[in-house]
C-alpha positions in Angstrom: -113.8 -30.9 -38.4 -117.1 -29.9 -36.9 -115.8 -28.5 -33.6 -112.7 -28.4 -31.5 -112.8 -28.7 -27.7 -109.9 -29.8 -25.5 -110.7 -28.2 -22.2 -111.1 -31.4 -20.1 -109.8 -34.8 -19.4 -112.7 -36.5 -21.1 -111.5 -35.4 -24.6 -111.1 -38.0 -27.4 -107.7 -39.7 -27.1 -106.7 -36.9 -24.7 -106.3 -34.6 -27.8 -109.6 -32.9 -28.4 -113.1 -33.6 -29.5 -113.7 -32.8 -33.2 -117.1 -34.3 -34.1 -119.0 -34.7 -30.8 -118.0 -34.1 -27.3 -117.3 -37.2 -25.2 -119.2 -35.2 -22.5 -122.3 -35.2 -24.7 -121.7 -31.6 -26.1 -122.9 -31.2 -29.7 -120.7 -29.4 -32.3 -123.3 -26.5 -32.3 -123.2 -26.1 -28.6 -119.4 -26.2 -28.6 -119.1 -23.6 -31.3 -121.7 -21.3 -29.7 -119.7 -21.5 -26.5 -116.6 -20.5 -28.4 -118.5 -17.4 -29.7 -119.7 -16.6 -26.2 -116.2 -16.5 -24.9 -115.2 -14.4 -27.9 -117.8 -11.8 -27.1 -116.8 -11.9 -23.4 -113.3 -10.9 -24.5 -114.9 -8.0 -26.3 -116.8 -7.0 -23.2 -113.6 -7.3 -21.2 -111.7 -5.0 -23.7 -114.2 -2.2 -23.0 -114.5 -2.9 -19.3 -110.7 -2.8 -18.9 -110.6 0.6 -20.8 -113.5 1.9 -18.7 -111.8 0.9 -15.4 -108.8 3.0 -16.4 -111.2 6.0 -16.4 -112.7 4.9 -13.0 -115.9 3.6 -14.7 -117.2 0.3 -13.5 -120.4 -1.7 -13.9 -120.9 -4.5 -11.5 -123.6 -6.2 -13.6 -121.3 -6.3 -16.6 -118.3 -7.6 -14.5 -120.4 -10.3 -13.0 -121.9 -11.3 -16.3 -118.4 -12.0 -17.7 -117.7 -14.4 -14.8 -121.1 -16.0 -15.2 -120.5 -16.4 -18.9 -117.2 -18.1 -18.4 -118.8 -20.5 -15.9 -121.5 -21.4 -18.4 -118.8 -22.8 -20.7 -117.1 -25.1 -18.1 -117.3 -28.8 -18.9 -120.7 -30.5 -18.1 -122.5 -27.2 -17.2 -124.7 -26.1 -20.0 -125.6 -28.2 -23.1 -128.7 -26.2 -24.2 -128.0 -24.4 -27.5 -130.9 -22.0 -27.0 -129.7 -21.0 -23.6 -126.2 -20.3 -25.0 -127.8 -18.2 -27.8 -129.5 -16.2 -25.1 -126.2 -15.7 -23.3 -124.6 -14.4 -26.5 -127.6 -12.0 -27.0 -127.1 -10.7 -23.5 -123.3 -10.5 -23.9 -123.7 -8.3 -26.9 -126.1 -6.0 -24.9 -123.6 -5.9 -22.0 -120.8 -5.0 -24.4 -122.8 -2.1 -25.8 -123.5 -0.8 -22.3 -119.9 -0.8 -21.1 -118.6 0.5 -24.5 -121.0 3.5 -24.3 -120.1 4.1 -20.7 -116.4 4.2 -21.6 -116.8 6.4 -24.6 -118.9 8.9 -22.6 -116.2 9.0 -19.9 -113.5 9.4 -22.6 -115.2 12.4 -24.1 -115.7 14.0 -20.6 -112.0 13.5 -19.8 -110.3 14.3 -23.2 -113.0 16.5 -24.8 -112.8 14.4 -28.0 -114.2 11.1 -29.2 -112.4 7.8 -28.8 -110.9 6.9 -32.2 -108.4 4.0 -31.6 -108.7 0.8 -33.7 -110.3 -1.9 -31.6 -110.2 -5.7 -31.8 -112.9 -7.5 -33.8 -114.3 -9.1 -30.6 -115.0 -5.6 -29.3 -116.9 -4.3 -32.3 -118.4 -7.3 -34.2 -122.1 -7.0 -34.5 -124.4 -9.5 -36.2 -126.9 -8.3 -38.7 -129.6 -10.1 -36.7 -129.4 -12.0 -33.4 -130.0 -15.5 -34.6 -128.3 -18.8 -34.0 -127.3 -19.4 -37.7 -125.4 -16.2 -37.9 -123.8 -16.9 -34.6 -122.7 -20.4 -35.8 -121.2 -18.9 -39.0 -119.1 -16.5 -36.9 -118.2 -19.1 -34.3 -116.3 -21.3 -36.7 -114.0 -18.3 -37.5 -113.1 -17.4 -33.9 -112.8 -20.7 -32.1 -109.7 -22.3 -30.4 -107.9 -23.0 -33.7 -108.3 -19.5 -35.1 -105.0 -18.7 -33.4 -102.2 -19.9 -35.8 -99.2 -19.9 -33.5 -99.5 -23.1 -31.5 -97.5 -21.9 -28.4 -99.6 -18.6 -28.2 -102.8 -20.6 -28.8 -102.0 -23.1 -26.0 -101.1 -20.4 -23.5 -104.1 -18.3 -24.4 -106.4 -21.2 -23.9 -104.6 -22.3 -20.7 -105.3 -18.8 -19.4 -108.9 -18.9 -20.4 -109.5 -22.3 -18.9 -107.9 -21.1 -15.6 -110.1 -18.0 -15.6 -113.1 -20.3 -15.9 -112.2 -21.9 -12.6 -111.7 -18.5 -11.0 -115.0 -17.4 -12.4 -116.8 -20.4 -11.0 -115.6 -19.8 -7.4 -116.4 -16.1 -7.8 -119.9 -16.8 -9.0 -120.7 -19.1 -6.1 -119.5 -16.4 -3.7 -121.5 -13.7 -5.4 -124.7 -15.8 -5.1 -124.1 -15.5 -1.3 -123.6 -11.8 -1.6 -119.8 -11.9 -1.3 -117.9 -9.9 -3.9 -114.4 -9.0 -4.8 -114.0 -6.4 -7.6 -110.2 -7.0 -7.8 -110.9 -10.6 -8.9 -113.4 -9.6 -11.6 -111.0 -6.9 -12.8 -108.3 -9.4 -13.2 -110.6 -11.7 -15.2 -111.5 -8.9 -17.6 -107.9 -7.7 -17.9 -106.7 -11.2 -18.7 -109.4 -11.8 -21.3 -108.7 -8.5 -22.9 -105.0 -9.4 -23.1 -105.8 -12.5 -25.2 -107.0 -10.2 -27.9 -103.6 -8.6 -28.4 -101.9 -9.8 -31.6 -98.4 -8.8 -30.2 -98.6 -10.6 -26.9 -95.5 -12.7 -26.1 -95.1 -16.2 -24.7 -93.4 -14.7 -21.6 -96.3 -12.3 -21.0 -98.8 -15.1 -21.3 -96.8 -17.4 -18.9 -96.9 -14.6 -16.3 -100.6 -14.2 -16.7 -101.1 -18.0 -16.4 -99.1 -17.9 -13.1 -101.2 -15.0 -12.0 -104.3 -17.0 -12.5 -103.1 -19.4 -9.9 -102.8 -16.6 -7.4 -106.2 -15.3 -8.1 -107.7 -18.8 -7.9 -106.5 -19.0 -4.3 -108.0 -15.6 -3.7 -111.3 -16.7 -5.2 -111.3 -19.9 -3.1 -110.7 -17.8 0.0 -113.6 -15.6 -0.9 -115.9 -18.6 -1.5 -114.8 -20.2 1.8 -115.6 -16.9 3.6 -119.0 -16.8 1.9 -119.9 -20.4 2.7 -118.7 -20.4 6.3 -120.1 -17.0 7.1 -123.5 -18.1 5.8 -123.6 -21.7 7.0 -121.0 -21.9 9.7 -117.7 -23.8 9.8 -117.9 -27.4 8.7 -117.8 -30.0 11.5 -116.7 -33.6 11.5 -119.9 -35.4 10.5 -121.1 -38.9 9.9 -123.2 -39.0 6.8 -125.8 -41.7 6.1 -125.2 -43.4 2.8 -128.5 -45.3 2.5 -132.0 -44.1 1.7 -135.3 -44.0 3.6 -138.7 -45.2 2.2 -140.1 -41.7 1.8 -140.5 -39.2 -1.1 -137.1 -37.9 -1.9 -135.0 -35.2 -3.6 -131.4 -35.7 -4.7 -129.3 -32.5 -5.0 -126.1 -32.5 -7.0 -123.6 -29.8 -7.8 -122.0 -27.2 -5.6 -124.5 -24.5 -4.8 -125.1 -24.5 -1.1 -127.8 -21.8 -1.3 -129.9 -23.9 -3.7 -129.7 -26.8 -1.2 -130.6 -24.5 1.7 -133.7 -23.2 -0.2 -134.7 -26.7 -1.1 -134.5 -27.7 2.6 -136.5 -24.7 3.6 -139.2 -25.3 1.1 -139.5 -29.1 1.9 -139.9 -28.6 5.7 -142.9 -30.6 7.0 -143.7 -32.2 3.7 -142.4 -35.7 4.5 -139.7 -35.4 1.9 -136.1 -36.5 2.6 -133.3 -34.6 0.9 -130.0 -36.2 -0.1 -126.8 -34.8 -1.5 -124.9 -36.3 -4.4 -121.4 -36.0 -5.8 -119.6 -32.8 -4.9 -122.5 -31.7 -2.7 -121.4 -34.3 -0.1 -119.5 -31.7 2.1 -122.8 -29.8 2.6 -123.7 -32.3 5.3 -121.0 -30.9 7.5 -122.1 -27.3 7.6 -124.1 -26.4 10.8 -126.5 -24.2 8.9 -127.5 -27.1 6.7 -127.1 -30.2 8.9 -129.6 -28.7 11.4 -132.4 -29.8 9.0 -133.5 -33.2 10.1 -134.8 -34.1 6.7 -131.3 -33.7 5.2 -131.0 -37.4 5.3 -127.5 -38.1 3.9 -125.6 -38.7 0.7 -126.6 -41.0 -2.1 -124.1 -42.1 -4.8 -120.6 -41.3 -5.6 -118.7 -39.3 -8.3 -120.5 -37.3 -11.0 -119.5 -39.7 -13.8 -121.6 -42.4 -12.2 -124.7 -40.3 -12.2 -126.6 -41.9 -15.1 -126.9 -45.2 -13.3 -127.2 -43.6 -9.9 -130.0 -41.2 -10.9 -131.8 -44.0 -12.5 -131.4 -46.2 -9.3 -132.4 -43.3 -6.9 -135.9 -43.2 -8.1 -136.8 -39.7 -6.7 -136.6 -36.1 -8.0 -133.1 -34.9 -8.9 -131.8 -31.3 -9.0 -128.5 -30.3 -10.8 -127.3 -27.0 -9.2 -124.0 -26.7 -11.1 -121.8 -29.0 -13.1 -121.5 -31.9 -13.7 -124.5 -33.0 -15.7 -124.4 -35.8 -18.2 -127.0 -36.7 -20.9 -130.1 -37.8 -18.9 -131.5 -41.2 -19.6 -135.1 -41.4 -20.6 -135.7 -43.4 -17.4 -135.3 -40.3 -15.3 -135.5 -37.4 -17.8 -139.0 -36.5 -16.5 -137.8 -36.2 -12.9 -134.5 -34.3 -13.3 -134.3 -30.5 -13.0 -131.6 -28.0 -13.8 -131.2 -24.6 -12.2 -128.7 -21.7 -12.2 -126.3 -21.9 -15.1 -126.9 -25.6 -15.8 -128.9 -26.6 -18.9 -129.9 -29.5 -21.0 -132.3 -29.4 -23.9 -135.9 -30.4 -22.9 -135.0 -30.8 -19.2 -137.2 -28.7 -16.8 -135.3 -25.6 -15.5 -135.9 -23.8 -12.2 -135.6 -20.1 -12.9 -133.2 -17.8 -11.0 -134.4 -16.2 -7.8 -135.8 -12.7 -7.9 -134.2 -9.9 -5.9 -133.9 -10.9 -2.2 -136.2 -13.9 -2.8 -135.8 -17.6 -3.1 -135.9 -19.8 -6.2 -139.3 -21.6 -6.5 -138.6 -25.3 -6.2 -142.3 -26.2 -6.3 -142.0 -28.3 -9.5 -139.3 -30.4 -7.9 -141.3 -30.8 -4.6 -144.5 -31.8 -6.6 -142.5 -34.3 -8.6 -141.1 -35.9 -5.5 -144.5 -36.2 -3.9 -146.0 -37.5 -7.1 -143.4 -40.2 -7.4 -143.9 -41.2 -3.7 -141.6 -43.2 -1.5 -138.3 -44.4 -3.0 -136.7 -47.7 -2.2 -135.2 -48.2 1.3 -131.5 -49.0 1.3 -129.2 -49.6 4.3 -126.2 -47.3 4.6 -122.8 -47.2 6.3 -123.5 -44.6 8.9 -126.8 -43.7 10.5 -127.4 -39.9 10.7 -129.5 -40.1 13.9 
């Protein structure tokens, strides 16, 4: 068995992928993601301890949420990027561990001397992919021998990934809830306990549902406060004969910045997949060159991106293996990644992402094919 991943409905025979992900994930990527989650649990152990002494670090807390989001199905398939996340996770763990130990000495006038879980103290001899892969096969999903405990722990982690995704999107729009991040870390830390019971895990799983609702409310507040309350809106489903950019995923701020940066350039912008509702937000629909929505669900993207003909931007999940026919005109950004696909870097503090490469590609390609749609936007 080269890997084991069973976090989504795509899995082989609805049991789990063991040689290659049906989603396109390689065994190496899958195993590296397992190790990333393992180190995130170690961070959470120290963050939870630190919080008990009133010590917090927002950058550490947010990184844990971001790290979970990276491992969601169809987000990041780039091994090198996952290695970079593990590198950073080890750095974040050292930071919060040191902060806790310093606070502990100040409070108790002695050094912290308790035995800690391996995830909280494991350190590679050198930060390299091969050592990471060797460790990963020892700490993955199947490393837990009790099947009931294993299932509940992973049910919990997968639920936390959803909470983390909503929280991450809200954070991008500068909306933040420390209570949600604290719950994520406390729950991850609990999965390291060897004496945790089935009943305790069931209670945590139920609690994840409660925090998922809280995270959704936070994201709704972030979206509506930033872009207004969605309105009943007719969305054009055809395309115009102009240069074009197709934006897929869920990140409304990315779409907003693309719309801002394409003003007056003769480029039409279209949403795809889960980005469809963006057409109903007043702060986005005001842009005349937001032309409509092209395509349907994420799983049709390979054919739809090929047919579209223009530049494509993946802002979050769900990305599938790009076909060669459009690999030179698809871009990832944020947490999304695919090997050898152009990536738009994160925005610098209080600035916008630079979507110039996407804009240049759209203009270079020129007008796409005109298609009639079901509802005219004008």
